[in-house]
C-alpha positions in Angstrom: 97.3 150.1 75.5 101.1 150.6 75.6 102.6 151.0 79.0 105.6 153.2 77.9 103.8 156.3 76.4 104.5 159.4 78.1 102.9 161.3 80.8 104.3 163.9 82.5 102.7 166.2 84.8 104.6 169.1 86.6 103.4 171.6 88.5 105.5 175.4 88.5 104.3 177.2 91.7 106.4 180.2 90.9 105.1 180.3 87.2 101.6 179.7 88.4 101.5 177.2 85.5 100.9 173.5 85.2 102.4 171.3 82.2 101.1 168.3 81.0 102.6 166.1 78.3 101.1 163.1 77.4 100.9 160.6 74.9 97.6 158.2 73.4 97.6 155.2 71.4 94.9 156.8 69.1 94.9 158.7 65.8 95.1 162.8 66.0 91.3 163.2 65.0 90.1 160.9 67.4 91.9 162.4 70.3 91.1 166.1 69.1 87.2 165.2 68.8 87.7 163.9 72.3 88.7 167.2 73.5 86.3 169.1 71.5 82.7 167.2 71.2 80.6 167.6 74.5 79.6 164.3 74.3 82.7 162.9 74.5 84.1 165.1 76.9 81.5 164.3 78.9 82.5 160.5 79.1 86.0 161.3 80.2 86.5 164.5 81.7 85.0 163.9 85.5 87.4 162.1 87.7 85.0 159.2 88.8 82.7 159.0 90.9 82.0 162.6 89.6 80.4 163.1 86.0 80.9 166.1 83.9 77.4 167.7 82.7 77.7 169.9 79.8 75.1 172.9 79.5 76.3 174.0 75.9 79.4 174.0 74.3 80.3 176.2 71.2 83.3 175.3 70.0 84.5 178.2 67.8 86.6 181.4 68.8 84.7 183.5 71.0 82.5 180.6 71.8 82.1 178.9 75.1 81.8 175.9 77.3 79.4 176.0 80.4 79.9 172.8 82.3 79.7 171.1 85.6 81.6 168.4 87.4 78.5 166.8 89.4 79.6 164.6 92.9 77.7 161.3 93.5 75.7 163.3 96.2 74.8 166.3 93.5 76.9 168.8 94.5 77.7 171.0 91.3 80.9 172.8 90.4 80.4 175.1 87.6 82.8 176.3 85.0 83.0 178.3 81.8 85.5 177.9 79.0 86.2 180.6 76.6 87.7 179.4 73.3 90.2 182.2 72.4 91.7 180.3 69.5 91.5 177.3 67.3 93.9 175.7 64.7 92.0 172.8 63.8 93.5 169.4 64.7 96.6 171.1 66.4 96.2 173.6 68.9 93.3 175.5 70.9 93.4 177.9 73.5 90.8 178.7 76.3 90.1 180.7 79.2 88.9 178.9 82.2 87.0 180.0 85.4 85.2 178.5 87.9 81.8 180.0 88.0 78.2 179.3 89.9 75.0 177.7 88.4 73.9 181.1 86.9 77.3 181.6 85.1 78.6 184.5 87.3 82.3 183.4 86.9 84.9 184.1 89.6 87.2 186.9 88.9 90.4 184.9 88.0 90.7 182.2 85.8 93.5 180.5 84.0 94.8 180.0 80.1 94.6 176.7 78.5 96.9 176.2 75.6 96.5 172.5 74.1 98.6 171.3 71.5 98.5 168.0 69.5 100.5 166.2 67.1 100.7 162.8 65.9 103.8 160.4 64.9 103.0 156.6 64.1 100.0 156.3 65.6 100.8 157.9 68.6 99.0 161.3 69.6 100.8 163.9 71.8 99.2 166.1 73.9 100.9 169.4 75.3 99.2 171.3 77.7 100.6 174.5 79.7 97.8 176.1 82.2 98.8 179.4 83.4 96.8 180.3 86.3 96.1 184.6 86.7 97.4 184.1 90.6 99.0 181.6 92.8 95.8 181.6 95.1 93.7 180.3 92.2 96.6 177.8 91.4 96.5 176.6 95.1 92.8 177.0 94.9 92.6 174.3 92.1 95.3 172.0 93.7 93.6 172.1 96.9 90.2 171.0 95.1 92.4 167.7 93.8 93.3 168.8 90.2 96.7 167.1 90.1 94.9 163.6 91.2 91.6 164.3 89.3 93.2 165.2 86.0 95.4 162.2 86.1 92.4 160.0 87.0 90.6 162.0 83.8 93.4 161.2 81.5 93.3 157.4 82.6 89.4 157.7 81.5 90.3 159.0 78.5 92.8 156.4 77.4 89.9 153.7 78.3 87.8 155.8 76.0 89.9 156.0 73.0 90.8 152.4 73.1 86.9 151.8 73.0 86.4 154.2 70.4 89.6 153.2 68.0 88.2 149.4 68.2 84.9 150.8 66.3 
């Protein structure tokens, strides 16, 4: 694992946007799979000690992922991701909204734009998260998004390290 890999995390409240740039010492197809396959997503996306539980995922334009982050006490925080654009191995976009366990979404959500590139065995993720309101962005931050996402990315790095050795 290289310690000099890029990890830039910027919150711009004025633009209601989060910018994340992160490099991984793994080939692009593996990183892409980690973001697009539920059996891999559930292994890294929740910050410990929480776990991720995907109820269903249909990774295609117009498809959805319905999942929960589950606390050690069993508290579930549900969300719906609706895929709006997919360019295999380079980019996908989705709309994310919090929801209840019955798939009733909250009114406001956020748009996520994931871009992937690889150079010399290093895969770069550029992620732009644009919130529909400042209130929604502040709710994300209040729920621990910044710290939680950094922890999740660390989980992903460990998973990629294991998968790269197979």
